[in-house]
A tleap script that builds the chain and sets N, CA, C and O, in Angstrom:
source leaprc.protein.ff14SB
mol = sequence {
  NMET ALA LYS TRP GLN GLN GLN LEU ARG THR
  TRP ILE GLY ARG TYR PHE ASP LEU PRO SER
  ASP VAL MET LEU ASP LEU PRO ARG ILE THR
  THR ILE GLY SER ILE HIE VAL TYR ILE GLU
  ASN HIE THR GLY LEU LEU HIE PHE SER ASP
  HIE GLU ILE ARG ILE GLN TYR LYS LYS GLY
  GLN VAL ARG ILE LEU GLY LYS ASP LEU GLY
  VAL LYS MET MET ILE LYS GLU GLU LEU LEU
  LEU GLU GLY GLU LEU LYS SER VAL GLU PHE
  LEU PRO ASP CSER
}
set mol.1.N position { 9.156 20.059 -23.066 }
set mol.1.CA position { 10.131 18.438 -23.060 }
set mol.1.C position { 10.209 18.305 -24.760 }
set mol.1.O position { 9.259 18.726 -25.420 }
set mol.2.N position { 11.096 17.850 -25.265 }
set mol.2.CA position { 11.117 17.318 -26.225 }
set mol.2.C position { 10.437 16.235 -26.712 }
set mol.2.O position { 9.852 15.501 -25.916 }
set mol.3.N position { 10.411 15.961 -28.169 }
set mol.3.CA position { 9.627 14.782 -28.665 }
set mol.3.C position { 9.706 14.001 -28.236 }
set mol.3.O position { 8.693 13.446 -27.809 }
set mol.4.N position { 11.224 13.329 -28.035 }
set mol.4.CA position { 11.737 11.875 -27.682 }
set mol.4.C position { 10.887 11.409 -26.250 }
set mol.4.O position { 10.195 10.455 -25.895 }
set mol.5.N position { 11.444 12.839 -25.599 }
set mol.5.CA position { 11.139 12.314 -23.927 }
set mol.5.C position { 9.935 12.123 -24.026 }
set mol.5.O position { 9.519 11.106 -23.470 }
set mol.6.N position { 8.823 13.095 -24.832 }
set mol.6.CA position { 7.361 12.321 -24.362 }
set mol.6.C position { 7.072 11.252 -24.980 }
set mol.6.O position { 6.158 10.549 -24.547 }
set mol.7.N position { 7.903 10.828 -26.322 }
set mol.7.CA position { 7.309 9.143 -26.669 }
set mol.7.C position { 7.931 8.080 -25.854 }
set mol.7.O position { 7.424 6.964 -25.734 }
set mol.8.N position { 9.272 8.519 -25.178 }
set mol.8.CA position { 9.599 7.514 -24.233 }
set mol.8.C position { 9.049 7.676 -22.996 }
set mol.8.O position { 9.146 6.689 -22.266 }
set mol.9.N position { 8.546 8.552 -22.587 }
set mol.9.CA position { 7.634 8.582 -21.380 }
set mol.9.C position { 6.506 7.658 -21.528 }
set mol.9.O position { 6.315 6.671 -20.818 }
set mol.10.N position { 5.605 8.142 -22.729 }
set mol.10.CA position { 4.420 7.270 -23.354 }
set mol.10.C position { 4.407 5.746 -23.291 }
set mol.10.O position { 3.600 5.019 -22.711 }
set mol.11.N position { 5.700 5.359 -24.166 }
set mol.11.CA position { 6.561 3.915 -24.113 }
set mol.11.C position { 6.716 3.223 -22.942 }
set mol.11.O position { 6.551 2.004 -22.908 }
set mol.12.N position { 7.037 3.915 -21.905 }
set mol.12.CA position { 7.391 3.232 -20.387 }
set mol.12.C position { 6.205 3.287 -19.599 }
set mol.12.O position { 6.191 2.651 -18.545 }
set mol.13.N position { 5.031 4.065 -20.006 }
set mol.13.CA position { 4.007 4.339 -19.101 }
set mol.13.C position { 3.098 2.749 -19.524 }
set mol.13.O position { 2.629 1.841 -18.838 }
set mol.14.N position { 3.163 2.987 -20.790 }
set mol.14.CA position { 2.247 1.503 -21.778 }
set mol.14.C position { 3.035 0.228 -21.212 }
set mol.14.O position { 2.410 -0.702 -20.702 }
set mol.15.N position { 4.214 0.222 -21.306 }
set mol.15.CA position { 5.095 -1.039 -21.058 }
set mol.15.C position { 4.715 -1.513 -19.459 }
set mol.15.O position { 4.088 -2.567 -19.356 }
set mol.16.N position { 5.048 -0.823 -18.287 }
set mol.16.CA position { 4.445 -0.842 -17.305 }
set mol.16.C position { 3.229 -0.480 -16.549 }
set mol.16.O position { 2.998 -0.372 -15.344 }
set mol.17.N position { 2.424 -0.306 -17.759 }
set mol.17.CA position { 0.968 -0.317 -17.546 }
set mol.17.C position { 0.412 0.486 -16.192 }
set mol.17.O position { -0.464 0.203 -15.375 }
set mol.18.N position { 1.665 2.043 -16.381 }
set mol.18.CA position { 1.163 3.321 -15.394 }
set mol.18.C position { 0.128 3.887 -16.235 }
set mol.18.O position { -0.096 3.740 -17.437 }
set mol.19.N position { -0.702 4.857 -14.958 }
set mol.19.CA position { -1.601 5.492 -15.242 }
set mol.19.C position { -1.274 6.868 -16.241 }
set mol.19.O position { -0.399 7.430 -15.583 }
set mol.20.N position { -1.466 7.577 -17.276 }
set mol.20.CA position { -1.036 8.185 -18.110 }
set mol.20.C position { -1.070 9.600 -16.995 }
set mol.20.O position { -0.241 10.510 -17.010 }
set mol.21.N position { -1.933 9.518 -16.314 }
set mol.21.CA position { -1.730 11.331 -15.713 }
set mol.21.C position { -0.471 10.890 -14.502 }
set mol.21.O position { -0.203 11.857 -13.789 }
set mol.22.N position { -0.058 10.233 -14.325 }
set mol.22.CA position { 1.601 10.253 -13.995 }
set mol.22.C position { 2.636 10.493 -14.454 }
set mol.22.O position { 3.554 11.204 -14.044 }
set mol.23.N position { 2.472 9.657 -15.695 }
set mol.23.CA position { 3.631 9.742 -16.640 }
set mol.23.C position { 3.305 10.925 -17.442 }
set mol.23.O position { 4.288 11.232 -18.116 }
set mol.24.N position { 2.546 11.522 -17.588 }
set mol.24.CA position { 2.381 12.915 -18.818 }
set mol.24.C position { 2.247 14.293 -17.378 }
set mol.24.O position { 1.948 15.420 -17.773 }
set mol.25.N position { 2.389 14.174 -16.424 }
set mol.25.CA position { 2.020 15.353 -15.750 }
set mol.25.C position { 0.587 15.943 -16.094 }
set mol.25.O position { 0.334 17.106 -16.408 }
set mol.26.N position { -0.112 15.099 -15.992 }
set mol.26.CA position { -1.646 15.475 -16.031 }
set mol.26.C position { -2.473 15.625 -14.758 }
set mol.26.O position { -2.338 14.852 -13.810 }
set mol.27.N position { -3.214 16.502 -14.766 }
set mol.27.CA position { -4.106 16.714 -13.543 }
set mol.27.C position { -4.987 15.276 -13.676 }
set mol.27.O position { -5.083 14.610 -14.707 }
set mol.28.N position { -5.659 14.941 -12.254 }
set mol.28.CA position { -6.430 13.969 -12.155 }
set mol.28.C position { -7.977 14.541 -11.489 }
set mol.28.O position { -8.132 14.868 -10.312 }
set mol.29.N position { -8.686 14.557 -12.199 }
set mol.29.CA position { -9.960 15.428 -11.597 }
set mol.29.C position { -11.182 14.526 -11.379 }
set mol.29.O position { -11.722 14.031 -12.368 }
set mol.30.N position { -11.654 14.282 -10.147 }
set mol.30.CA position { -12.505 13.401 -9.416 }
set mol.30.C position { -13.961 13.617 -9.258 }
set mol.30.O position { -14.391 13.255 -8.163 }
set mol.31.N position { -14.796 14.099 -10.051 }
set mol.31.CA position { -15.887 14.688 -9.323 }
set mol.31.C position { -16.902 13.737 -8.574 }
set mol.31.O position { -16.913 12.553 -8.910 }
set mol.32.N position { -17.528 14.058 -7.847 }
set mol.32.CA position { -18.715 13.860 -7.264 }
set mol.32.C position { -19.972 13.961 -7.043 }
set mol.32.O position { -20.400 14.404 -5.977 }
set mol.33.N position { -21.031 13.413 -8.390 }
set mol.33.CA position { -22.110 14.239 -8.763 }
set mol.33.C position { -21.776 15.772 -9.099 }
set mol.33.O position { -20.680 16.062 -9.581 }
set mol.34.N position { -22.817 16.815 -8.815 }
set mol.34.CA position { -22.205 18.042 -9.335 }
set mol.34.C position { -21.857 18.950 -7.747 }
set mol.34.O position { -22.019 20.159 -7.585 }
set mol.35.N position { -21.444 18.142 -6.906 }
set mol.35.CA position { -21.264 19.131 -5.498 }
set mol.35.C position { -19.803 19.477 -5.348 }
set mol.35.O position { -19.293 20.594 -5.258 }
set mol.36.N position { -19.180 18.169 -5.338 }
set mol.36.CA position { -17.352 18.235 -5.195 }
set mol.36.C position { -16.715 17.794 -6.325 }
set mol.36.O position { -17.051 16.869 -7.064 }
set mol.37.N position { -15.676 18.599 -6.411 }
set mol.37.CA position { -14.582 18.075 -7.166 }
set mol.37.C position { -13.180 18.039 -6.425 }
set mol.37.O position { -12.726 18.866 -5.634 }
set mol.38.N position { -12.554 16.731 -6.943 }
set mol.38.CA position { -11.417 16.746 -6.041 }
set mol.38.C position { -9.956 16.886 -7.347 }
set mol.38.O position { -9.970 16.027 -8.228 }
set mol.39.N position { -9.267 17.522 -7.368 }
set mol.39.CA position { -8.236 17.450 -8.322 }
set mol.39.C position { -6.803 17.485 -7.696 }
set mol.39.O position { -6.431 18.347 -6.899 }
set mol.40.N position { -5.908 16.256 -8.236 }
set mol.40.CA position { -4.745 16.110 -8.083 }
set mol.40.C position { -3.750 16.250 -8.962 }
set mol.40.O position { -4.064 16.121 -10.145 }
set mol.41.N position { -2.351 16.536 -8.641 }
set mol.41.CA position { -1.407 16.724 -9.690 }
set mol.41.C position { -1.694 18.376 -10.237 }
set mol.41.O position { -1.515 18.749 -11.396 }
set mol.42.N position { -1.965 18.859 -9.602 }
set mol.42.CA position { -1.891 20.679 -10.013 }
set mol.42.C position { -0.957 21.679 -9.789 }
set mol.42.O position { -0.525 21.293 -8.703 }
set mol.43.N position { -0.227 22.873 -10.091 }
set mol.43.CA position { 0.835 23.116 -9.681 }
set mol.43.C position { 0.802 24.790 -8.944 }
set mol.43.O position { 1.744 25.523 -8.644 }
set mol.44.N position { -0.974 25.040 -8.792 }
set mol.44.CA position { -1.560 26.151 -7.867 }
set mol.44.C position { -2.880 26.762 -8.418 }
set mol.44.O position { -3.467 26.676 -9.496 }
set mol.45.N position { -3.115 27.421 -7.231 }
set mol.45.CA position { -4.580 27.907 -7.877 }
set mol.45.C position { -4.061 29.569 -7.846 }
set mol.45.O position { -3.394 30.240 -7.058 }
set mol.46.N position { -4.716 29.814 -9.083 }
set mol.46.CA position { -4.474 31.031 -10.187 }
set mol.46.C position { -5.868 32.199 -9.409 }
set mol.46.O position { -5.774 33.301 -8.870 }
set mol.47.N position { -6.972 31.372 -9.670 }
set mol.47.CA position { -8.211 32.685 -9.198 }
set mol.47.C position { -8.940 32.065 -8.735 }
set mol.47.O position { -9.065 30.949 -9.242 }
set mol.48.N position { -9.773 32.384 -7.610 }
set mol.48.CA position { -10.918 32.314 -7.216 }
set mol.48.C position { -11.839 33.206 -6.799 }
set mol.48.O position { -11.692 34.328 -6.315 }
set mol.49.N position { -13.193 32.326 -7.139 }
set mol.49.CA position { -14.395 33.385 -6.478 }
set mol.49.C position { -15.236 32.678 -6.290 }
set mol.49.O position { -14.910 31.495 -6.392 }
set mol.50.N position { -16.543 32.925 -5.970 }
set mol.50.CA position { -17.767 32.022 -5.610 }
set mol.50.C position { -18.087 31.306 -6.821 }
set mol.50.O position { -18.452 30.130 -6.821 }
set mol.51.N position { -17.923 32.159 -8.060 }
set mol.51.CA position { -18.311 31.330 -9.319 }
set mol.51.C position { -17.450 30.901 -10.603 }
set mol.51.O position { -17.963 30.621 -11.686 }
set mol.52.N position { -15.838 30.886 -10.292 }
set mol.52.CA position { -14.933 30.281 -10.909 }
set mol.52.C position { -13.450 30.130 -10.330 }
set mol.52.O position { -12.839 31.008 -9.721 }
set mol.53.N position { -13.191 29.409 -10.504 }
set mol.53.CA position { -11.824 28.692 -10.307 }
set mol.53.C position { -10.747 28.300 -11.043 }
set mol.53.O position { -10.813 27.292 -11.746 }
set mol.54.N position { -9.836 28.921 -10.976 }
set mol.54.CA position { -8.453 28.451 -11.921 }
set mol.54.C position { -7.428 27.713 -11.198 }
set mol.54.O position { -6.812 27.871 -10.144 }
set mol.55.N position { -7.462 26.826 -12.160 }
set mol.55.CA position { -5.814 25.831 -11.334 }
set mol.55.C position { -4.881 25.650 -12.556 }
set mol.55.O position { -5.130 25.291 -13.707 }
set mol.56.N position { -3.544 26.068 -11.848 }
set mol.56.CA position { -2.580 25.934 -13.115 }
set mol.56.C position { -2.188 24.097 -13.004 }
set mol.56.O position { -2.267 23.454 -11.958 }
set mol.57.N position { -1.859 23.648 -14.074 }
set mol.57.CA position { -1.106 22.397 -14.425 }
set mol.57.C position { -0.093 22.571 -15.384 }
set mol.57.O position { -0.154 23.555 -16.121 }
set mol.58.N position { 1.106 21.524 -15.519 }
set mol.58.CA position { 2.479 21.895 -15.853 }
set mol.58.C position { 2.195 22.452 -17.621 }
set mol.58.O position { 2.964 23.217 -18.203 }
set mol.59.N position { 0.624 21.716 -18.386 }
set mol.59.CA position { 0.492 22.141 -19.556 }
set mol.59.C position { -0.512 23.161 -19.815 }
set mol.59.O position { -0.552 23.571 -20.975 }
set mol.60.N position { -1.465 23.736 -18.843 }
set mol.60.CA position { -2.345 24.771 -19.123 }
set mol.60.C position { -2.929 25.093 -17.643 }
set mol.60.O position { -2.270 25.303 -16.625 }
set mol.61.N position { -4.220 25.078 -17.779 }
set mol.61.CA position { -5.054 25.619 -16.634 }
set mol.61.C position { -6.556 24.673 -16.847 }
set mol.61.O position { -6.984 24.309 -17.943 }
set mol.62.N position { -7.139 24.425 -15.646 }
set mol.62.CA position { -8.328 24.063 -15.522 }
set mol.62.C position { -9.078 25.139 -14.893 }
set mol.62.O position { -8.791 25.797 -13.893 }
set mol.63.N position { -10.032 25.195 -15.615 }
set mol.63.CA position { -11.476 26.582 -15.179 }
set mol.63.C position { -12.589 25.463 -15.257 }
set mol.63.O position { -13.014 24.733 -16.152 }
set mol.64.N position { -12.967 25.720 -13.466 }
set mol.64.CA position { -14.039 25.034 -13.004 }
set mol.64.C position { -15.080 26.329 -12.747 }
set mol.64.O position { -14.774 27.166 -11.898 }
set mol.65.N position { -16.286 26.451 -13.496 }
set mol.65.CA position { -17.257 27.012 -13.088 }
set mol.65.C position { -18.256 26.794 -12.485 }
set mol.65.O position { -18.726 25.741 -12.916 }
set mol.66.N position { -19.078 27.352 -11.434 }
set mol.66.CA position { -20.473 26.663 -10.721 }
set mol.66.C position { -21.171 28.280 -9.782 }
set mol.66.O position { -21.087 29.468 -10.095 }
set mol.67.N position { -21.724 27.703 -8.770 }
set mol.67.CA position { -22.585 28.376 -8.134 }
set mol.67.C position { -21.903 28.023 -6.515 }
set mol.67.O position { -21.607 26.900 -6.107 }
set mol.68.N position { -21.782 29.143 -5.867 }
set mol.68.CA position { -21.295 28.960 -4.492 }
set mol.68.C position { -20.077 28.296 -4.347 }
set mol.68.O position { -19.956 27.755 -3.248 }
set mol.69.N position { -19.085 28.162 -5.152 }
set mol.69.CA position { -18.095 27.369 -4.838 }
set mol.69.C position { -17.209 27.559 -3.710 }
set mol.69.O position { -17.250 28.755 -3.420 }
set mol.70.N position { -16.549 27.029 -3.059 }
set mol.70.CA position { -15.103 27.188 -2.229 }
set mol.70.C position { -14.179 25.833 -2.220 }
set mol.70.O position { -14.394 24.789 -2.835 }
set mol.71.N position { -13.149 26.132 -1.392 }
set mol.71.CA position { -12.573 25.183 -0.969 }
set mol.71.C position { -12.540 24.759 0.158 }
set mol.71.O position { -12.637 25.466 1.161 }
set mol.72.N position { -12.361 23.220 0.142 }
set mol.72.CA position { -12.585 22.554 1.336 }
set mol.72.C position { -11.572 22.329 2.073 }
set mol.72.O position { -11.414 22.650 3.251 }
set mol.73.N position { -10.701 21.634 1.209 }
set mol.73.CA position { -9.226 21.424 1.403 }
set mol.73.C position { -8.193 21.522 0.375 }
set mol.73.O position { -8.298 21.188 -0.805 }
set mol.74.N position { -7.092 22.068 1.027 }
set mol.74.CA position { -5.986 22.323 0.085 }
set mol.74.C position { -4.537 21.940 0.699 }
set mol.74.O position { -4.197 22.257 1.839 }
set mol.75.N position { -3.736 21.223 -0.201 }
set mol.75.CA position { -2.546 20.743 0.103 }
set mol.75.C position { -1.806 21.083 -0.800 }
set mol.75.O position { -2.211 21.987 -1.531 }
set mol.76.N position { -0.584 20.530 -1.039 }
set mol.76.CA position { 0.415 20.829 -1.732 }
set mol.76.C position { -0.053 20.464 -3.416 }
set mol.76.O position { 0.011 21.372 -4.244 }
set mol.77.N position { -0.386 19.465 -3.709 }
set mol.77.CA position { -0.689 18.992 -5.151 }
set mol.77.C position { -2.115 18.288 -4.919 }
set mol.77.O position { -2.415 17.202 -5.414 }
set mol.78.N position { -2.761 18.884 -4.284 }
set mol.78.CA position { -4.257 18.040 -3.890 }
set mol.78.C position { -5.372 19.324 -3.770 }
set mol.78.O position { -5.033 20.353 -3.184 }
set mol.79.N position { -6.364 19.223 -4.210 }
set mol.79.CA position { -7.474 20.826 -4.131 }
set mol.79.C position { -8.801 19.800 -3.711 }
set mol.79.O position { -9.086 18.795 -4.361 }
set mol.80.N position { -9.589 20.290 -2.425 }
set mol.80.CA position { -10.971 19.734 -3.038 }
set mol.80.C position { -11.800 20.810 -2.891 }
set mol.80.O position { -11.545 21.694 -2.073 }
set mol.81.N position { -12.791 20.832 -3.615 }
set mol.81.CA position { -13.851 22.237 -3.934 }
set mol.81.C position { -15.323 21.552 -4.140 }
set mol.81.O position { -15.587 20.489 -4.703 }
set mol.82.N position { -16.239 22.533 -3.479 }
set mol.82.CA position { -17.243 21.713 -2.957 }
set mol.82.C position { -18.230 23.250 -3.920 }
set mol.82.O position { -17.701 24.227 -4.450 }
set mol.83.N position { -19.723 22.922 -3.834 }
set mol.83.CA position { -20.540 24.296 -4.938 }
set mol.83.C position { -21.125 23.242 -5.806 }
set mol.83.O position { -20.968 22.029 -5.951 }
set mol.84.N position { -22.030 24.389 -6.446 }
set mol.84.CA position { -22.769 23.546 -7.440 }
set mol.84.C position { -22.359 23.913 -8.724 }
set mol.84.O position { -22.602 24.934 -9.368 }
set mol.85.N position { -21.366 22.426 -9.132 }
set mol.85.CA position { -20.708 22.892 -10.303 }
set mol.85.C position { -21.094 22.603 -11.675 }
set mol.85.O position { -21.470 21.447 -11.870 }
set mol.86.N position { -21.084 23.429 -12.715 }
set mol.86.CA position { -21.618 23.403 -13.991 }
set mol.86.C position { -20.765 23.431 -14.979 }
set mol.86.O position { -21.419 23.178 -15.991 }
set mol.87.N position { -19.729 23.589 -15.235 }
set mol.87.CA position { -18.637 22.933 -15.944 }
set mol.87.C position { -16.750 22.714 -15.543 }
set mol.87.O position { -16.247 23.073 -14.478 }
set mol.88.N position { -16.187 22.226 -16.394 }
set mol.88.CA position { -15.010 21.481 -16.138 }
set mol.88.C position { -14.302 21.735 -17.364 }
set mol.88.O position { -14.412 20.965 -18.318 }
set mol.89.N position { -13.238 23.259 -17.417 }
set mol.89.CA position { -12.864 23.383 -19.018 }
set mol.89.C position { -11.315 23.591 -18.708 }
set mol.89.O position { -10.828 24.279 -17.810 }
set mol.90.N position { -10.496 22.639 -19.911 }
set mol.90.CA position { -9.032 22.796 -19.939 }
set mol.90.C position { -8.865 23.603 -20.888 }
set mol.90.O position { -9.481 23.630 -21.953 }
set mol.91.N position { -7.888 24.397 -20.473 }
set mol.91.CA position { -7.540 25.806 -20.920 }
set mol.91.C position { -6.046 25.573 -21.249 }
set mol.91.O position { -5.266 25.775 -20.318 }
set mol.92.N position { -5.447 25.114 -22.633 }
set mol.92.CA position { -3.963 24.913 -23.039 }
set mol.92.C position { -3.124 26.094 -22.743 }
set mol.92.O position { -3.683 27.109 -23.160 }
set mol.93.N position { -1.990 26.335 -22.177 }
set mol.93.CA position { -1.167 27.230 -22.504 }
set mol.93.C position { -0.695 27.843 -23.861 }
set mol.93.O position { -0.353 27.114 -24.792 }
set mol.94.N position { -0.686 29.254 -23.949 }
set mol.94.CA position { -0.553 29.708 -25.410 }
set mol.94.C position { 1.106 29.875 -25.919 }
set mol.94.O position { 1.367 30.232 -27.067 }
savepdb mol mol.pdb
quit
């Protein structure tokens, strides 16, 4: 996306008081303690195991590390994971 388009989206978001995750195509991640994580606005599941999950979003990846991880619910742009969460990391596209 061109720099001026990014600046325009930022300005419109501020002017109309819109959430930045909506305007900037960022994932919204909600954790419930260390047992659930709810992810919105992702573009796909890249890797899944019981100790690591990687999810694609428009500007990179989210890596979730833990123990006994599992997918409880998955629809087009939403994902609910459960297990013992250890960390959530953002990995930019290179």
